[in-house]
C-alpha positions in Angstrom: -11.9 -20.3 -41.5 -12.1 -20.1 -37.5 -11.9 -22.5 -35.1 -14.4 -23.3 -32.5 -13.3 -24.2 -28.8 -15.1 -27.7 -28.6 -13.2 -28.2 -31.4 -9.5 -28.0 -29.8 -9.4 -31.7 -28.6 -10.1 -33.2 -31.8 -7.4 -31.0 -33.3 -4.8 -32.2 -30.5 -5.9 -35.5 -31.3 -5.5 -35.5 -34.8 -2.1 -33.2 -34.6 -0.6 -35.1 -31.3 2.6 -35.5 -33.4 3.0 -31.4 -33.1 2.6 -31.6 -29.1 4.6 -34.7 -28.4 7.6 -33.6 -30.5 7.4 -30.0 -29.0 7.1 -31.2 -25.0 10.2 -33.5 -25.8 12.4 -31.3 -27.3 11.5 -28.7 -24.6 12.0 -31.0 -22.2 15.1 -31.9 -23.7 16.5 -28.2 -23.9 15.6 -27.8 -20.0 17.1 -31.3 -19.3 20.7 -30.2 -21.3 20.2 -26.8 -19.2 20.5 -27.9 -16.0 22.8 -30.6 -16.7 25.5 -27.8 -17.9 24.4 -24.7 -15.6 26.9 -24.4 -12.9 25.3 -24.1 -9.6 25.0 -20.9 -7.7 24.7 -20.9 -3.9 22.7 -17.9 -1.6 23.5 -16.8 1.7 21.6 -14.8 3.8 22.0 -12.4 6.6 19.4 -10.4 8.5 20.2 -6.8 10.1 18.1 -5.0 12.9 18.1 -1.4 12.3 17.2 0.9 15.3 17.2 4.4 14.0 16.7 5.9 17.6 19.7 4.2 19.1 20.3 3.9 22.9 19.6 6.8 25.3 22.8 7.4 26.9 21.1 9.4 29.5 17.6 10.6 30.6 18.3 13.8 28.7 19.3 12.4 25.4 17.7 14.7 22.7 17.0 11.7 20.6 14.4 11.0 22.8 12.5 14.6 22.0 12.5 13.6 18.5 11.1 9.8 19.2 8.2 10.2 16.8 10.4 11.6 13.9 12.8 8.6 14.3 10.0 6.1 13.8 9.9 7.4 10.0 10.3 4.7 7.8 12.5 6.5 5.3 15.3 6.5 7.4 15.5 2.5 6.9 14.3 2.8 3.1 17.7 5.0 2.8 19.5 2.3 4.6 18.7 -0.2 1.6 20.9 2.0 -0.3 23.4 2.4 1.9 24.1 -1.1 2.2 24.6 -1.6 -1.8 26.7 1.9 -1.8 30.3 1.7 -2.9 31.4 3.5 0.2 30.4 -0.1 1.7 31.1 -2.7 -1.0 34.8 -1.2 -1.5 35.9 -1.7 1.7 34.6 -5.2 1.1 36.0 -6.1 -2.1 39.6 -5.0 -0.7 38.6 -6.9 2.7 38.6 -10.3 1.0 40.2 -9.6 -1.9 37.5 -10.1 -4.3 39.4 -8.3 -7.0 40.7 -12.0 -8.3 37.3 -13.7 -7.5 36.6 -15.2 -11.0 32.7 -14.7 -10.4 33.0 -11.4 -9.6 35.5 -10.7 -11.9 34.4 -13.1 -14.9 36.8 -10.8 -17.5 40.0 -11.0 -15.4 41.0 -7.7 -15.1 44.4 -7.1 -13.8 44.1 -3.0 -13.4 43.2 -2.4 -9.7 40.7 0.4 -10.3 39.0 -1.7 -13.0 39.1 -4.9 -11.2 37.3 -2.9 -8.1 34.8 -1.2 -10.1 34.1 -4.6 -12.2 33.8 -6.7 -8.5 31.5 -4.0 -7.3 29.6 -3.7 -10.2 29.3 -7.8 -10.1 28.5 -7.7 -6.5 25.3 -5.5 -6.8 24.1 -7.7 -9.4 24.3 -10.4 -7.3 23.1 -9.2 -4.1 19.3 -8.0 -3.0 18.1 -6.0 0.1 15.0 -6.6 1.5 12.3 -4.7 4.1 11.2 -7.7 6.3 7.4 -6.5 6.1 6.7 -3.0 8.4 9.8 -4.1 10.8 12.7 -2.6 11.0 14.8 -5.8 9.8 16.4 -5.9 6.6 17.2 -9.4 5.3 20.7 -9.0 2.7 20.9 -12.0 -0.1 24.1 -12.7 -1.7 24.7 -15.3 -4.6 28.1 -17.2 -5.2 29.0 -20.0 -6.8 31.4 -20.7 -4.0 28.4 -21.6 -0.9 31.5 -20.6 2.0 32.2 -17.6 0.0 28.7 -16.4 -0.2 28.5 -16.8 3.6 31.7 -15.0 3.9 30.6 -12.3 1.5 27.6 -11.5 3.1 28.4 -11.5 6.7 31.6 -8.8 5.6 29.0 -6.2 4.4 26.7 -6.5 7.2 29.6 -6.3 9.7 31.0 -3.7 7.1 27.7 -1.7 7.0 27.4 -2.0 11.1 30.5 -0.6 11.6 30.2 2.5 8.9 27.1 3.4 10.5 28.7 3.7 13.9 31.6 6.0 12.7 28.6 8.2 10.6 26.8 8.4 13.5 30.0 8.7 15.9 31.3 11.3 13.0 28.1 13.4 13.5 28.5 13.4 17.1 31.8 14.8 16.8 30.9 17.8 14.0 27.7 18.7 16.3 30.0 18.8 19.7 32.5 20.7 17.8 29.6 23.2 16.4 28.6 23.6 19.8 31.9 24.0 21.5 32.7 27.2 19.1 29.3 28.6 19.5 29.6 28.1 23.2 32.7 30.1 22.9 31.6 32.7 21.0 28.4 33.0 23.7 30.9 32.9 26.5 32.8 36.2 25.1 29.5 37.8 24.3 28.3 36.9 28.0 31.7 38.9 29.3 31.1 41.5 27.3 27.1 42.0 28.6 28.3 41.7 32.3 31.1 44.7 32.0 29.0 47.0 29.8 26.0 46.3 32.6 28.4 47.0 35.7 29.8 49.8 33.9 26.5 51.7 33.3 25.9 50.9 36.7 28.7 52.3 38.3 28.2 55.5 36.1 24.3 56.1 37.4 25.4 55.0 40.8 22.7 51.9 40.1 24.3 49.9 43.4 22.5 46.5 44.2 22.8 44.2 46.6 22.0 40.4 45.6 18.7 40.3 44.3 17.0 42.6 46.6 17.6 45.2 43.6 19.2 48.8 43.7 20.3 50.3 47.0 18.4 53.4 46.1 15.2 51.3 45.8 15.8 49.6 48.9 16.2 52.8 50.9 13.1 54.4 49.5 11.5 51.2 50.4 12.7 51.6 53.8 11.9 55.5 54.6 8.4 54.8 53.5 8.1 51.8 56.0 9.2 54.0 58.9 6.9 57.0 57.9 3.8 55.1 58.1 5.1 53.7 61.4 5.6 57.3 62.5 2.5 59.3 61.4 0.8 56.2 62.8 2.3 57.1 66.2 2.0 60.6 65.8 -1.8 60.0 65.4 -1.7 58.6 68.6 0.1 60.9 70.8 -2.2 63.5 69.3 -5.3 61.9 70.1 -3.8 61.1 74.1 -2.8 64.8 74.5 -6.2 66.1 73.6 -8.0 63.9 76.1 -5.5 65.3 78.7 -5.7 68.4 77.7 -9.3 69.2 78.7 -9.0 66.9 81.9 -9.9 68.0 85.3 -9.2 67.1 88.8 -13.2 66.9 89.2 -13.5 64.7 85.9 -10.7 62.3 87.6 -12.8 62.6 91.0 -16.1 61.3 89.3 -14.1 58.5 87.8 -13.9 59.9 84.2 -10.2 58.7 83.3 -9.3 58.3 80.0 -7.3 55.0 78.6 -4.1 57.3 78.3 -4.3 57.7 82.1 -5.6 54.1 83.3 -1.9 53.0 84.0 -0.5 55.9 85.6 0.4 57.1 89.3 -3.2 59.3 89.0 -5.2 56.5 89.0 -3.7 55.7 92.7 -4.1 59.2 93.9 -7.9 58.8 92.3 -8.8 56.1 94.9 -6.9 57.7 98.0 -8.8 60.7 97.2 -12.1 59.0 97.0 -11.4 57.3 100.4 -10.1 60.8 101.9 -13.6 62.3 100.5 -15.6 59.5 101.8 -13.9 60.1 105.6 -14.5 63.7 105.5 -18.1 63.6 104.2 -18.6 60.9 107.3 -16.6 63.2 110.0 -18.7 65.9 108.8 -22.3 64.3 109.8 -21.2 64.1 113.6 -18.7 66.8 113.8 -18.6 70.3 113.3 -16.8 72.5 110.5 -14.1 73.9 113.3 -13.2 70.2 114.7 -10.1 69.8 114.7 -10.7 66.4 113.1 -12.6 67.9 110.6 -9.8 70.4 109.8 -7.2 67.6 109.7 -9.6 65.9 106.9 -10.1 68.5 104.9 -7.0 69.3 104.9 -5.6 66.0 103.7 -8.2 66.2 100.5 -6.8 69.6 99.9 -3.3 68.2 99.8 -3.8 65.3 98.1 -6.0 67.1 95.4 -3.3 69.7 94.5 -0.7 66.5 94.2 -3.5 65.2 91.8 -3.3 69.0 89.9 0.7 68.8 89.8 0.7 65.3 88.4 -1.6 65.8 85.9 -0.1 69.1 85.1 2.9 66.9 84.4 1.4 64.3 82.5 0.5 67.0 80.0 3.5 68.2 79.6 5.2 65.1 79.0 2.6 64.0 76.6 2.7 67.3 74.7 6.4 66.9 74.5 5.5 63.5 73.1 3.6 65.2 70.6 6.0 67.3 69.6 8.6 65.0 69.1 6.7 62.7 67.0 5.6 65.6 65.1 9.1 66.4 64.0 10.2 63.0 63.3 7.0 62.8 61.2 8.3 65.8 59.4 12.1 65.1 59.1 10.9 61.0 57.5 8.4 63.2 55.2 11.4 65.4 54.1 13.9 61.9 53.5 11.3 60.5 51.5 10.8 63.3 49.3 14.7 63.7 48.7 14.9 60.1 48.2 11.8 59.5 45.7 13.3 62.7 43.7 16.7 61.0 43.4 14.8 57.3 42.6 13.1 59.5 39.8 16.1 61.3 38.4 17.7 57.4 37.8 14.6 55.8 36.4 15.7 56.0 32.9 19.0 54.8 33.2 17.3 51.7 35.8 15.2 50.8 32.6 18.1 50.9 30.3 20.0 48.5 33.4 16.8 46.3 33.5 17.1 46.0 29.9 21.3 45.2 30.0 20.2 42.8 32.9 17.7 40.9 30.9 20.3 40.5 27.8 22.9 38.9 30.3 20.6 36.6 31.5 19.5 35.8 28.0 23.2 35.1 26.9 23.9 33.1 30.1 21.2 30.9 29.8 22.1 29.7 26.1 25.3 29.7 26.9 25.0 26.9 29.7 22.6 25.1 27.4 25.0 24.9 24.5 27.7 24.0 27.0 25.6 20.8 28.4 24.6 19.8 24.8 28.1 19.9 23.7 29.1 17.7 26.8 26.2 15.4 26.0 27.2 14.8 22.6 31.1 14.3 23.6 30.1 11.9 26.0 28.5 9.5 23.0 32.1 9.1 21.0 33.3 7.0 24.2 29.7 5.4 24.5 28.2 3.0 21.4 24.3 4.2 21.9 23.9 2.1 18.3 21.6 -1.0 18.5 21.4 -1.9 15.1 23.1 -5.5 14.9 23.1 -8.8 12.8 20.4 -11.1 14.4 21.2 -14.0 12.0 24.2 -14.5 10.4 24.8 -15.7 6.8 24.1 -19.6 6.1 24.7 -20.6 2.5 21.7 -22.2 0.9 20.6 -23.2 -2.2 22.3 -24.4 -5.3 21.3 -26.8 -8.0 19.3 -29.5 -5.8 17.9 -32.5 -7.8 13.9 -30.9 -6.7 15.1 -28.0 -8.7 16.5 -30.0 -11.9 13.4 -31.9 -11.9 11.3 -28.7 -11.7 13.0 -27.1 -14.4 12.7 -30.0 -16.9 8.8 -30.3 -15.9 8.7 -26.5 -16.6 10.5 -26.8 -19.8 7.6 -29.9 -20.8 5.0 -28.1 -19.9 6.2 -24.9 -22.0 6.6 -27.8 -24.5 2.9 -28.8 -24.3 1.9 -25.6 -24.7 4.3 -24.3 -27.8 2.9 -27.5 -29.5 -0.7 -27.0 -28.8 -0.3 -23.6 -30.3 1.5 -25.0 -33.3 -1.0 -27.7 -33.8 -4.1 -25.1 -33.8 -2.4 -22.8 -36.2 -1.1 -25.7 -38.9 -4.7 -26.7 -38.6 -5.9 -23.2 -39.2 -3.6 -22.9 -42.5 -4.5 -26.0 -43.7 -8.0 -25.1 -43.5 -7.3 -22.0 -45.3 -4.9 -23.1 -47.9 -5.5 -27.2 -47.9 -8.5 -27.5 -50.3 -10.1 -30.7 -49.7 -8.7 -32.6 -46.7 -8.2 -36.3 -46.2 -10.1 -37.3 -49.2 -9.9 -35.9 -52.6 -5.8 -34.8 -52.7 -4.2 -37.7 -52.5 -6.2 -39.4 -55.2 -5.7 -36.9 -57.6 -2.0 -37.4 -56.8 -2.7 -40.6 -58.2 -3.2 -40.0 -61.6 -6.8 -41.2 -61.4 -9.3 -40.7 -64.0 -12.9 -40.4 -63.4 -14.9 -42.9 -65.6 -16.9 -41.6 -68.0 -20.5 -41.3 -67.9 -23.2 -43.4 -69.4 -24.2 -42.7 -72.6 -27.4 -41.0 -71.1 -26.5 -37.6 -70.1 -27.8 -34.8 -68.2 -30.1 -32.4 -69.5 -28.3 -29.7 -71.6 -26.6 -26.6 -69.5 -27.0 -28.9 -66.5 -23.6 -30.6 -65.8 -22.9 -33.8 -64.0 -20.9 -32.8 -61.1 -20.0 -36.6 -60.3 -20.4 -40.2 -61.2 -20.6 -42.6 -58.4 -20.2 -46.4 -59.9 -22.6 -49.5 -58.7 -20.6 -51.9 -55.8 -20.8 -55.7 -57.3 -21.0 -57.2 -54.0 -23.3 -57.0 -51.2 -24.7 -53.4 -50.2 -22.5 -51.8 -47.8 -23.4 -50.0 -44.6 -22.9 -46.2 -44.6 -21.3 -44.9 -41.3 -22.1 -41.1 -39.9 -19.7 -41.4 -37.2 -17.2 -40.1 -39.7 -14.5 -43.0 -39.8 -14.9 -44.9 -42.8 -17.3 -44.9 -45.6 -18.0 -48.9 -46.4 -16.5 -52.2 -44.9 -15.0 -54.6 -47.6 -12.1 -55.2 -49.8 -12.9 -53.6 -53.0 -10.7 -51.1 -52.4 -10.8 -49.5 -56.0 -14.7 -49.3 -55.8 -13.9 -47.3 -52.6 -11.8 -45.2 -54.1 -13.9 -44.3 -57.2 -17.1 -43.7 -54.8 -14.7 -41.7 -52.2 -13.8 -39.2 -55.6 -17.3 -38.6 -56.6 -18.7 -37.7 -53.4 -15.7 -35.3 -52.9 -16.3 -34.0 -55.8 -20.1 -33.4 -54.7 -19.2 -32.1 -51.6 -16.3 -29.5 -53.5 -19.8 -27.9 -55.1 -21.6 -27.5 -51.8 -18.6 -25.9 -49.9 -18.7 -22.9 -52.0 -22.1 -22.4 -50.6 -21.0 -22.1 -47.4 -22.4 -19.1 -45.8 -20.8 -17.2 -42.5 -23.3 -17.8 -39.6 -26.1 -19.0 -41.9 -27.1 -23.1 -42.8 -26.8 -23.9 -46.3 -29.9 -25.9 -47.5 -29.4 -28.5 -50.1 -32.1 -30.9 -51.6 -31.1 -34.1 -53.4 -34.4 -35.1 -56.1 -34.5 -38.2 -58.3 -36.7 -38.2 -61.4 -39.0 -41.2 -60.0 -40.3 -42.6 -56.5 -37.6 -45.3 -56.1 -35.2 -42.8 -54.2 -31.6 -43.6 -55.5 -30.7 -40.3 -54.1 -30.7 -41.8 -50.5 -27.3 -44.0 -51.5 -25.4 -40.5 -51.4 -27.2 -38.2 -49.5 -25.6 -40.0 -46.4 -21.9 -40.2 -47.8 -22.5 -36.7 -48.6 -23.8 -35.8 -44.9 -20.9 -37.8 -43.3 -18.0 -36.0 -45.4 -18.9 -32.8 -44.9 -19.1 -33.4 -41.1 -15.4 -34.9 -41.4 -14.6 -31.7 -42.8 -15.5 -29.8 -39.6 -19.1 -29.0 -41.0 -21.9 -29.3 -38.4 -24.8 -31.1 -40.7 -28.4 -31.5 -40.0 -29.3 -34.5 -41.9 -32.9 -35.6 -43.2 -34.0 -38.8 -45.1 -37.1 -37.1 -46.1 -39.3 -39.0 -43.5 -41.8 -37.4 -41.1 -41.2 -37.3 -37.2 -42.4 -39.8 -35.0 -42.8 -40.2 -31.4 -39.1 -40.9 -30.4 -36.7 -38.2 -29.0 -35.9 -36.2 -31.7 -32.6 -33.2 -31.6 -33.1 -29.3 -32.0 -33.1 -28.4 -35.5 -34.6 -25.1 -35.3 -32.7 -23.2 -38.1 -33.8 -26.2 -40.7 -36.9 -25.7 -42.8 -40.0 -27.8 -41.9 -38.0 -28.8 -38.5 -41.5 -29.3 -36.7 -42.5 -31.9 -39.5 -39.0 -33.4 -40.7 -36.9 -36.1 -38.7 -33.6 -34.7 -38.3 -30.3 -36.1 -37.3 -27.3 -33.7 -36.1 -24.0 -34.6 -36.9 -22.7 -32.3 -34.5 -18.3 -31.2 -34.2 -16.3 -33.5 -32.6 -18.6 -36.2 -32.1 -18.0 -38.1 -34.9 -13.7 -37.7 -34.4 -13.9 -38.1 -30.3 -12.1 -41.8 -30.0 -13.9 -44.0 -27.9 -12.9 -44.1 -24.2 -11.8 -40.5 -24.6 -11.8 -38.0 -21.4 -15.4 -36.5 -21.5 -15.4 -32.4 -22.5 -17.8 -30.1 -21.9 -19.2 -30.3 -25.4 -20.2 -33.8 -23.9 -22.3 -32.6 -21.1 -23.7 -29.5 -21.9 -24.8 -30.2 -25.3 -23.8 -28.5 -28.6 -25.2 -24.6 -29.3 -23.5 -24.0 -32.5 -25.8 -23.6 -35.6 -25.5 -25.9 -38.5 -23.4 -25.5 -41.7 -25.3 -27.8 -44.3 -28.9 -29.0 -43.8 -29.0 -32.1 -46.4 -32.5 -32.9 -46.8 -33.3 -36.0 -49.4 -36.8 -34.4 -50.7 -37.7 -38.3 -52.3 -38.5 -39.2 -48.8 -42.3 -39.5 -47.8 -43.1 -36.4 -45.9 -40.8 -34.4 -47.9 -42.6 -35.1 -51.0 -45.9 -33.6 -49.7 -44.4 -30.7 -48.6 -41.5 -30.2 -51.7 -42.6 -26.6 -52.8 -42.0 -25.1 -49.3 -38.7 -27.2 -49.6 -37.6 -25.7 -52.9 -38.5 -21.9 -51.4 -36.0 -22.5 -48.2 -33.3 -24.3 -50.5 -30.1 -22.7 -51.5 -29.3 -25.5 -53.5 -31.0 -28.3 -55.8 -28.7 -31.6 -57.0 -30.6 -33.8 -59.3 -29.7 -37.5 -58.7 -30.2 -40.0 -61.5 -29.2 -43.3 -62.4 -28.1 -45.6 -65.1 -31.7 -46.7 -65.7 -33.3 -43.1 -66.0 -34.0 -41.9 -69.7 -33.1 -38.5 -70.9 -36.7 -37.4 -71.3 -37.6 -38.3 -67.7 -34.7 -36.0 -66.4 -36.0 -33.1 -68.8 -39.0 -33.1 -67.2 -37.8 -32.9 -63.9 -35.8 -30.4 -64.6 -38.8 -28.4 -66.5 -40.6 -28.6 -63.2 -38.2 -27.2 -61.3 -38.0 -24.3 -63.9 -38.7 -21.4 -61.4 -35.8 -22.4 -59.2 -33.6 -23.2 -62.1 -30.6 -20.8 -61.1 -30.3 -22.7 -57.5 -29.4 -26.2 -59.5 -25.8 -27.4 -59.2 -25.9 -30.0 -61.7 -26.6 -33.7 -61.8 -25.1 -36.8 -60.0 -25.1 -40.1 -62.0 -25.2 -43.3 -59.8 -24.2 -46.9 -61.4 -27.1 -49.1 -60.8 -26.2 -51.9 -57.9 -26.1 -55.3 -59.4 
């Protein structure tokens, strides 16, 4: 039998003892726990990790790997280093934690076993976490001694930083030693390469002068430059000589002196010659040819002309000699250049090999300088602490078993008890519904040994059993309530007991008709129109409701103009007036806290539809109701004759298989 969520508040109120008892037990256990529990204190230290360190110099090689040093994997690995045995072993030895009863709870005396036990316990009672995406990690240590917890946390932080510095110093020392060994090896290789180069140059006469290269190359370059200059001078002298060689005195007298003779004495003689010739021409106009002045003038002109011819001849010889010397110098330089060129070609192969040897020497020298510089830089790190990692917050003990913590634990225990008690209450309700049979009414009554009184002499028709007998009430009529709290109000407990048994047996017969997901429609019929069934129909509807069944009840009258409930699952819902007995409505105490079902309306279908077929509107549509009914109960009293009951049964012959039996009622007095 399932539990609807809207039934939970009623179930918890019904079985409140489960919830209260379980909550008290759990809260008591929590209180006992916080009372006997020994306090544990927490100490926290913050450590800043700088993977790059401090640059010792502008040429610090770490600066070339700045991007790689930002890798967060470096910090993640340091979280494990802090918790490693290498660090914790030193802390245990330093603080003598082998004898600490919190860390060595077994009291081991062997040093090695006690050390391992203390380190293992310390690893379990410490946590190392990274703060977000920063380079700060938080170290937390737990211990029963507040001062001891702070001391251990600070010792771990200092030991870790010390080991970090030592590890980096060892790495620098090893790297420096490796560079020094490689530098020594490179120095030896460089020496051998230089010796091989000098020996090769000596054998092949490859003498060089510093940065200017080989001497033979310098000689070739120098002679080539001299030859070029000599050839230019030769061409100039040859041009001047050619100009002078064809020159005559007449050309000079007419002013045709070449550029090569413009600055010689011949230019001055030409001026004197022009003056004497002009004077002779002037005298010739006034004097005769044999005049002494005329003869003297002609004699001076002829004499100066002879001198000019002699000077011109001397200049020709001088230029010819200079030309010959230039030709000889040029030829000599050409021969020297040819000799040097031949010698340079002979040594070209040796020069190529010499240059290769020189390149090898230069490469070894550069590599040797690099390794020597690197070894020197790493050696300086041993004397300069470049580790910028440090403790930024020393451990301070905190936590422990404060009053607030104890109260929170007790409250949590109580809440857990409430949840557990609620679960037990629901489980008990489910088990009770599955195996409990009739609830609340008939079980304890049958245990009292009550025997139902015999039915009156008038019995039900043949093969139609009497399901229940309900005696008449001997005092004023009672009021039946559908709220589910009580059936009657009065002091006659014995009559109430018998009436409840009769109703309970009727309800048991109807429970066998219960169908999952569909309502069971039950009709109550009487042989006459005085409608004695109205006395039991309301009781049966209320009893079913108290058994957590949702019931639609109709007294058989038609609908009026007042508001009505939804009864779409009931037959003739548009004609008959129905009352819905929704779950939890009857069980909810007054002034209880409103639930969702009180506001949102009930959406569950009815389990039973109970109809008093003797009602005015129901009698008019009895055939339709009989077709829709799942069960039919006949209701009779002591005044009904057997003949009338037989007639009623015979009239219902087509629905004989749906008749459950007869409920006999005592006549009210």
